[in-house]
C-alpha positions, 0 to 999 in steps of 0.5 A: 842955531849952531853955526855951520861950516861950509864943508865940501869933502870929495869922495876921493878921500873915502874908500868906497866899493863892495870890498868894504862889505866883503871885508866886514863879512869876513871879519864877522865870519872869523868872530863867529867861527871863534865863538862856535869853536869854543862850543866845539871844544867843550863838546870835544873834551866831553867826548874825549873824556868818555862822555858817551862810552860811559853810558850803560844805564839810565843814571849814566845817560842822565849824567852824560846829559847833565855834563854836556848841557852844563858845558855848552850852556855855560859857554853860550852864557858867557858868549851872550854876556859878552854880546851885551857888554858894549865892547867896541870890537863887537860894536864895530863889526855888528852894531849894538842892535844886532849884538843885542838881537843875537844875545836875545836869541841865545837866551832861551837855548841857554835856559833850556840847557841849564834847566836840562842840566839841573833836572838831569842831575836831580833825577840821576841822583834820585835814582841812585840814592833811591829817594823821591825828587823833592827829598833829592832836591833838598839834599842837593841844596843843603848837603852838596857842596856849592849846590845852594849857590848853583840853585840860586844861579838857576833861579836868577837866570830864569828870572832874567830870561823871563823878563827878556821875553817881548811880552814882559819887556814891553811892560817894563821900563828900561831902568827896571829891566836894567836892574833885573838884568844886573842879576845875570852877572850874579847868576854867573858868579853864583854858578862858578864855585859849583862848576869847578868843585862839582864839575867832573869835566873841569876839576883836576883836568889842566887843559879844561881848567886853563880854557875855562879860567881863560874864558871867564877872565876874558869875559870879565875883563871886557865887562869890567873895563868897558862897562865900569872902569873906562866910563869912570876914567873918562868922566874924571878926565873929561869933566863933562857938564851941560853948557846950555840947552836950546829949544828946537821945537815945541817938544825937542831941545838940544843939549850942549855938553862941554869938557876937556879933550873931547876929540879923544872920544873919537866919535863919528857922525851917526853914533850915539852915547849913553848919557848919564846925568850925575845928580841924585835923581838920575845918576843911575839912569842912562839914556841912549842919544845920537849926536846931532852935530858932527864931532868936534873939540868944543862940544857934544850935542844931543837933540832930545825929544819929549817921549813922555818918559824920563827923557822929557825931564832932560829938556829943562836940565840946568847948565853946569850940571855934571854928566857922564857918557858911555860910548860912542856906540853904533855903526850908523856911520860913513864907515858902512858906505860903499857907494858915491850916491847917498840918501838920508831918510829921517822922521821926527826925532830920528833927525839928529844922526842924519843931520850930523851925517849930512854935515860931515859926509864926504860928498860932491854937490848933488851926491846926497839927497835928504828926505825928512818926514815931519808932522809940521814943517813949522815945528820940525826939529833941526829943519832950519839947520838941515836947509842950511847944510843942504844949501851950502853943500848943494844937497837935495832936501825933500821935506814931507810934511803933514798927515800920512798918505795912507795907514800903511804909508811912511810918506805924507799925503800928496793928493794922489794914490802914488805908491811910496816906492814910486814917489821914492824913486822920483825924490831920489832917482838913483836910490837903487845905486845908493847907500841909504841911511834910515832913522826914525820910529821902528815901525816907520823904519821897517816901512821905509826899508820895504819901499827901498827893497821894492825900489831895488836897493840892495839890503847891504846898502840900507843902514839903520840902527835901533837902540835895542835893549 
């Protein structure tokens, strides 16, 4: 067990209060306003350029639809790519899971707009040229400049959106999904020549050209720097490698990683990294893991459970193996805290970020309550460390061990029919006036949130984060 320092931070060192939440919402509003402003701009340029006035018959109406759907669809596509690029300034305000959710919501509208653009163009030219749809499509692909690349772009985009649907995504491994989604970059690149050569709303128009070139460059620089260049630079500078692996329970282990200048990563308790093992079998696979000890200059620690996938193989990784990390990511941190009282709730392998928060959180004795849901108290990961932290810092710790009370309960059976909400208020009487951090399996976390809301905890004070993809 890692040595635990006797820390006891006063909450006076931490800025609290609802103003933090208001400032966050204001920053989010500004970001969203800028995003919507780009949509308004491309629509306005279309209208100023006579997009509606030029409609005189069916072909010109189809031309207008083609132009407008192309402009808005491309703009939203670039925004969607930025949302999933794991850029720190987006992650700071939204968290990776909420940014990913917004990215998913944009997927279908983007596809509909791009398909509408393609079909409107196809039908327009079929009418003008007096040809059937198939002959026009063949002419598009073989004779019109850059249209072959545009068609490939459309096909790739359809593939990416289809594999993003819940039904398809649940049947795919993360690695397969990731490889398919690399095609989204290819689809955007394939569409660029057609956008500037055939796009009458951009070609030969200085203001529109500057806007679109700037937007493409802005998105490209963020993606290349944060997804490729920065991780490689850090890997070269830090020289990260596995120091040791410590078994924590029958199906979990802690991996200690050492390197140079770890403090430069500026991680916070509650955050996670994408861990990439640099060997022949796993260098292309990145796994998201929360740090399970407060950030320090000596090591990064991940506590990993065997979930039946490739993560299980990491439990037997050899010391000295080189690794690379991307991050830190996430907003499951004390920066989101607004109240003096805190309740930390974890289940199973959701304990790592909660354990790190308990170690480093600014608090007086009695300010923090920890609820740890486990199957077996004798085989629970990091439980001994949680007990030691809570003993030294005078935090309350409740270990809920054993089978569930009911099929829809997130708590253990206690021999009574007491609802989860009532038991929760007994374990943490001030839960409605607390910041509550919840980490565990997705379904379990949603059940905990329902109990918290019923207990009167404002939604803004409930913090959770999923490793969305």
